[in-house]
C-alpha positions as CSV (number, residue, x, y, z in Angstrom):
1,M,0.2,68.3,13.5
2,T,2.6,67.9,10.6
3,T,2.1,64.7,8.7
4,F,4.3,62.9,6.2
5,P,2.2,60.7,4.0
6,E,5.4,59.7,2.1
7,L,6.9,58.1,5.2
8,G,6.1,54.7,6.7
9,F,7.4,52.0,9.1
10,Y,7.0,48.3,9.7
11,T,5.4,47.5,13.0
12,L,6.8,44.6,15.0
13,A,10.1,44.8,13.1
14,G,12.4,41.8,13.7
15,A,11.4,39.2,16.2
16,P,9.1,40.8,18.8
17,Q,8.5,39.1,22.1
18,S,4.8,40.0,22.0
19,P,2.4,41.4,19.4
20,R,1.2,43.8,22.0
21,A,4.1,46.0,21.1
22,L,2.2,47.0,18.0
23,L,-0.3,49.0,20.0
24,G,2.3,51.4,21.3
25,E,4.2,51.5,18.0
26,V,1.1,52.5,16.0
27,R,0.2,55.2,18.5
28,Q,3.8,56.5,18.4
29,G,4.0,56.3,14.6
30,E,0.8,58.3,14.2
31,A,2.0,60.9,16.8
32,L,5.2,61.3,14.7
33,G,3.1,62.1,11.7
34,L,4.1,59.0,9.7
35,G,1.8,58.3,6.9
36,A,1.7,54.5,6.8
37,C,2.1,51.5,9.1
38,F,3.1,48.3,7.2
39,I,2.3,44.8,8.6
40,S,4.3,41.8,7.7
41,E,2.9,38.3,8.3
42,R,4.7,35.4,10.0
43,Y,3.5,32.0,11.1
44,N,4.0,32.7,14.8
45,I,2.5,35.8,16.5
46,K,2.2,38.0,13.4
47,E,-1.1,37.0,11.8
48,A,-2.0,39.9,9.6
49,A,-5.8,40.2,10.1
50,T,-5.5,40.3,13.9
51,L,-2.7,42.8,13.7
52,S,-4.6,45.0,11.2
53,G,-7.6,45.2,13.5
54,A,-5.4,46.1,16.5
55,A,-3.7,48.9,14.4
56,A,-7.1,50.2,13.4
57,A,-8.3,50.3,17.0
58,V,-5.5,52.5,18.2
59,S,-5.2,54.9,15.3
60,D,-7.3,57.6,13.4
61,N,-5.2,58.8,10.5
62,I,-2.4,56.4,9.5
63,R,-2.7,54.1,6.6
64,I,-2.6,50.4,7.4
65,I,-1.0,48.2,4.7
66,T,-0.3,44.5,4.8
67,A,3.1,43.8,3.2
68,A,2.5,41.2,2.8
69,T,0.0,38.3,3.2
70,N,-0.3,35.4,0.8
71,H,-3.6,35.0,-1.2
72,N,-3.5,31.2,-1.0
73,T,-3.6,30.8,2.7
74,R,-7.3,31.9,3.1
75,H,-10.4,31.3,1.0
76,P,-10.9,34.4,-1.2
77,L,-14.2,35.3,0.6
78,V,-12.3,35.4,3.9
79,T,-9.6,37.6,2.5
80,A,-12.1,39.9,0.7
81,S,-14.2,40.1,3.9
82,Y,-11.1,40.9,5.9
83,A,-10.4,43.8,3.6
84,T,-13.9,45.2,3.5
85,T,-14.1,45.0,7.3
86,M,-10.9,46.9,7.6
87,H,-11.9,49.4,4.9
88,Y,-15.1,50.4,6.6
89,M,-13.6,50.2,10.1
90,T,-10.8,52.7,9.2
91,S,-12.9,54.9,6.8
92,G,-10.7,53.9,3.9
93,R,-7.2,53.7,5.5
94,F,-6.6,50.1,4.7
95,C,-4.6,48.6,1.8
96,L,-4.6,44.8,1.2
97,G,-1.0,44.0,0.3
98,L,-0.1,40.6,-1.3
99,G,3.1,38.9,-1.9
100,R,4.6,35.8,-3.6
101,G,6.1,34.3,-0.4
102,I,9.3,32.3,0.1
103,A,9.3,29.2,-2.1
104,P,11.4,26.9,0.2
105,M,9.1,27.7,3.1
106,Q,6.0,27.0,1.0
107,D,7.5,23.7,-0.1
108,A,8.2,22.7,3.4
109,Y,4.7,23.5,4.6
110,G,2.9,22.0,1.7
111,I,1.6,25.4,0.5
112,E,1.3,25.8,-3.3
113,R,3.9,28.1,-4.8
114,I,2.4,31.4,-5.9
115,T,2.6,32.5,-9.6
116,T,2.3,35.9,-11.1
117,A,-0.9,34.8,-13.0
118,Q,-2.5,33.7,-9.7
119,M,-1.9,37.1,-8.0
120,E,-3.2,39.0,-11.0
121,D,-6.3,36.8,-11.2
122,F,-6.8,37.1,-7.4
123,A,-6.5,40.9,-7.6
124,G,-9.3,41.0,-10.2
125,L,-11.5,38.9,-8.0
126,M,-11.0,41.2,-5.0
127,R,-11.9,44.3,-7.0
128,R,-15.0,42.7,-8.3
129,L,-16.2,41.5,-4.9
130,W,-15.5,44.9,-3.3
131,Q,-17.8,46.4,-6.0
132,G,-20.7,44.1,-5.0
133,E,-20.4,41.7,-7.9
134,T,-21.5,38.1,-7.6
135,I,-19.0,35.9,-9.4
136,L,-20.3,32.6,-10.8
137,N,-18.2,29.6,-11.9
138,H,-14.9,31.3,-11.7
139,D,-12.1,29.1,-13.1
140,G,-8.8,30.9,-13.4
141,P,-5.2,30.7,-12.2
142,A,-6.1,31.6,-8.6
143,G,-8.6,28.7,-8.4
144,S,-12.1,27.6,-9.1
145,W,-15.2,28.5,-7.2
146,P,-18.9,28.0,-8.0
147,V,-20.0,31.2,-6.3
148,L,-18.2,34.2,-4.8
149,R,-20.2,36.9,-3.3
150,L,-20.0,39.5,-0.5
151,D,-22.7,42.2,-0.5
152,P,-24.3,43.6,-3.6
153,A,-24.4,47.0,-1.9
154,F,-20.7,47.3,-1.6
155,D,-18.8,50.0,-3.4
156,A,-15.4,49.8,-1.7
157,P,-12.4,51.3,-3.6
158,I,-9.9,49.4,-1.5
159,P,-6.3,49.8,-2.6
160,L,-4.3,46.7,-3.5
161,G,-0.6,46.5,-2.6
162,L,2.1,44.2,-3.9
163,T,5.5,43.4,-2.5
164,A,7.7,43.2,-5.6
165,F,11.2,41.9,-6.3
166,G,11.7,40.5,-9.8
167,P,10.7,42.1,-13.1
168,N,7.5,40.0,-13.6
169,T,6.2,41.1,-10.2
170,L,7.1,44.7,-10.7
171,K,5.3,44.7,-14.1
172,L,2.3,43.1,-12.4
173,G,2.3,45.9,-9.8
174,G,2.3,48.5,-12.5
175,R,-0.6,47.1,-14.4
176,A,-2.9,45.8,-11.6
177,F,-2.0,47.2,-8.2
178,D,-2.0,50.6,-6.4
179,D,1.0,50.3,-4.0
180,V,4.2,48.5,-4.9
181,I,6.5,47.8,-2.0
182,L,10.1,47.1,-2.8
183,H,12.7,45.1,-0.8
184,T,15.3,46.2,1.6
185,F,19.0,46.7,0.5
186,F,18.2,47.7,-3.0
187,S,20.9,49.8,-4.6
188,D,20.2,53.2,-6.0
189,E,20.4,51.8,-9.5
190,T,18.0,49.0,-8.6
191,L,15.5,51.4,-7.1
192,E,15.5,53.6,-10.2
193,R,15.2,50.5,-12.5
194,C,12.2,49.2,-10.4
195,V,10.4,52.6,-10.5
196,R,10.9,52.7,-14.2
197,T,9.6,49.1,-14.7
198,V,6.5,49.8,-12.7
199,A,5.8,53.1,-14.5
200,E,6.3,51.5,-18.0
201,A,4.0,48.6,-17.1
202,A,1.3,51.0,-15.8
203,E,1.5,53.0,-19.0
204,Q,1.3,50.0,-21.2
205,A,-1.8,48.9,-19.3
206,G,-3.5,52.2,-19.9
207,R,-3.1,53.4,-16.4
208,D,-1.7,56.6,-15.0
209,P,1.8,55.7,-13.8
210,A,1.5,58.5,-11.1
211,A,-1.4,56.6,-9.6
212,V,0.8,53.7,-8.6
213,R,2.8,54.4,-5.5
214,V,6.2,52.8,-5.3
215,W,7.6,52.4,-1.8
216,S,11.3,52.1,-1.1
217,C,11.9,49.8,1.8
218,Y,15.0,51.4,3.3
219,A,16.8,50.3,6.4
220,T,17.0,53.3,8.7
221,I,19.4,52.6,11.5
222,G,20.9,55.7,13.1
223,D,23.9,55.9,15.3
224,H,21.8,56.7,18.3
225,I,20.9,53.0,18.3
226,D,23.3,50.9,20.3
227,E,26.0,49.2,18.2
228,P,25.0,45.6,19.0
229,L,21.5,46.3,17.9
230,R,22.6,48.2,14.8
231,L,24.7,45.1,13.9
232,K,21.6,42.9,14.2
233,K,19.4,45.3,12.2
234,T,22.0,45.7,9.4
235,V,24.5,42.8,9.0
236,G,22.1,40.3,10.7
237,R,19.1,41.3,8.6
238,L,21.0,41.2,5.3
239,A,22.6,37.9,6.2
240,T,19.1,36.5,6.8
241,Y,17.9,37.6,3.4
242,L,21.0,36.0,1.9
243,Q,20.1,32.8,3.7
244,A,16.5,32.8,2.5
245,Y,16.7,34.1,-1.1
246,G,20.2,35.3,-1.7
247,D,20.3,34.4,-5.4
248,L,17.3,36.6,-6.1
249,L,18.7,39.6,-4.1
250,V,22.1,39.3,-5.8
251,T,20.6,39.0,-9.2
252,T,18.2,41.9,-8.7
253,N,21.0,44.2,-7.5
254,R,23.5,42.8,-10.1
255,W,26.0,42.0,-7.4
256,D,28.8,39.5,-7.7
257,P,27.4,35.9,-7.2
258,A,30.9,34.7,-6.2
259,V,30.6,36.8,-3.0
260,L,27.3,35.0,-2.2
261,A,29.0,31.7,-2.8
262,T,31.8,32.6,-0.4
263,F,29.2,33.7,2.2
264,R,27.3,30.4,1.9
265,S,30.4,28.3,2.1
266,D,31.6,29.9,5.3
267,P,31.6,27.2,8.0
268,F,29.6,29.3,10.5
269,V,27.0,30.3,7.9
270,A,26.8,26.8,6.4
271,G,26.3,25.3,9.8
272,F,23.9,27.9,11.3
273,R,20.4,26.7,12.0
274,G,17.8,29.4,12.0
275,A,17.7,33.1,11.1
276,I,21.0,34.8,11.7
277,D,19.5,38.2,12.7
278,Q,17.3,36.5,15.4
279,L,19.8,33.9,16.9
280,A,23.4,35.0,16.2
281,T,25.4,36.6,19.0
282,T,27.1,39.9,18.6
283,A,30.5,38.2,18.2
284,E,29.0,35.9,15.5
285,L,27.5,38.9,13.7
286,E,30.9,40.6,13.8
287,H,32.2,37.6,12.0
288,V,29.4,37.6,9.5
289,A,30.1,41.3,8.8
290,T,33.5,40.3,7.3
291,L,31.7,38.2,4.7
292,I,29.4,41.0,3.4
293,P,30.9,43.8,1.2
294,D,30.3,47.4,2.3
295,E,28.6,47.9,-1.0
296,W,25.9,45.5,-0.1
297,L,25.2,47.2,3.2
298,A,25.4,50.7,1.7
299,P,21.7,51.0,0.7
300,A,20.7,52.1,4.2
301,A,20.3,55.3,6.2
302,S,22.9,55.6,8.9
303,G,24.8,58.2,10.9
304,S,23.3,61.2,12.6
305,P,19.6,62.0,12.5
306,E,20.3,64.6,9.9
307,Q,22.3,62.2,7.8
308,C,19.5,59.6,8.0
309,A,16.9,62.2,7.0
310,S,19.0,63.2,4.0
311,A,19.4,59.6,2.9
312,V,15.6,59.1,3.2
313,Q,15.0,62.2,1.1
314,R,17.5,60.8,-1.5
315,Q,15.2,57.8,-2.0
316,L,12.4,60.1,-3.0
317,D,14.8,62.1,-5.2
318,L,15.6,58.8,-7.0
319,G,12.0,58.3,-7.9
320,A,10.3,56.5,-4.9
321,D,6.9,57.9,-4.0
322,G,7.3,56.8,-0.4
323,V,9.9,55.5,2.0
324,I,9.4,52.7,4.6
325,M,12.0,53.4,7.2
326,H,12.7,49.7,7.8
327,G,14.1,47.9,10.8
328,A,13.4,50.5,13.5
329,T,10.5,51.3,15.8
330,P,8.8,54.7,15.8
331,A,10.7,55.5,19.0
332,E,14.0,54.7,17.2
333,L,12.9,56.7,14.2
334,A,11.8,59.8,16.1
335,P,15.2,61.7,15.8
336,T,15.3,61.0,12.0
337,V,11.7,62.1,11.5
338,Q,12.3,65.3,13.5
339,A,15.4,66.0,11.4
340,Y,13.4,65.3,8.2
341,A,10.7,67.8,9.3
342,T,13.3,70.6,9.4
343,M,14.7,69.9,5.9
């Protein structure tokens, strides 16, 4: 079977009705030859450890990567044990991916905001525990613990992933992580800049930049998907990002902040409660589409399977080491993967 280690997908994309959909998606993704299955975590039916175990149970070859869980929602021994359990269960196919999280949500739930220093400290703790070290009286940015210990016999080279947005997180990914997962709707210029930032940080830290895999997270929504669903996966999804952290996305892409202000002041958007991609009707999404410039929606694969495959390849040509074909199930991605295989 032909495999594509440079291609991945997010399981349970969007708002699934049941987490059981993951079982079929992972099987289908592996059958297509996709190299990685990414798992995002939500406070509903998408708890990462449970989903990771389910993905391991129905697969033999595909990498399983959390993108992402937050380090401060579990005791470090729980997270470290989760990773070692997955590592040995999958014969080394697991990558523990961490992320900074969404600040307004953390504030609302009373969860401490995550800093770059905390993630770097936590990454160091994980690597030491996976090598069998007993850590005494740790007192650092990630927290303070009298004893941290798993198993002195461990020698588990588990990769660490990081979802990265701003320059500080990208630099952290380069100097301390193995997989760096970018965000959706990054322009070509932003992708190239992010790849360059990660590589420079790795080199400055004395690491081989080629050893850090940078994943483009690239909306891949072909024309074979029905128009209402395409609208939800493109306009709706970008609108939801703009709701949650629009300033960061606009700043990162160097887009016009005045457009974001117009988007936010629109009466429908300003009065909408909840995520637009999950709750808006097709007619409402058509209205939202008038508020978002074509330039902002352009960083995506669309059109025929051949056109989508070429767009995916271009992400690799721009410097990405892998492409997460975001927003689509393996069944929806099959035509694109088949076209990619013939390129």
